Steps between C-alpha positions, in 0.01 A plus 500: 500500500394465861243295689490490882787255570656502154693769321670447164744735335572488128791678339480716190581294196565667167359286224254214518724192479532439875135553602380289206737216588451477875236482771452481874293235680315598817331241721193640672256371762177633345535481123136591430530833683822585318340408169195719568727794589700459179182461295358819651811690386489334157851355520431125475690353206236397242668163440560421867171533686437317828514127441583172671817373335595133453800542732278562803496879509222751446661787307458819302733766368503874451724739312607836636515811278868432423434146380615310811314169533383422853369149561295418809430154636343307784502127561188356345256269672449323167715183481778552254559248223871533573448444874293189427778364276759581766299321770460196275870488417597537868264218597655258251 
């Protein structure tokens, strides 16, 4: 997999145990563009579409043909429930 400033190399893995039990997390600057690219190629994981998560990240995931799970994330502008709790606990 390659994209301008990023190049990832995966090794050949016989069997499905490792790809099904692991993933990689990639922080990106423009999550919407990455999501659109993955959608266009039809590789967005059906249960992990682009969404603001409660932990303050906007994320989605895709799966390559060998079953490797690739998660993408960008800091969300939506206040996180967890961040709010952290700020409250730090203020006390």
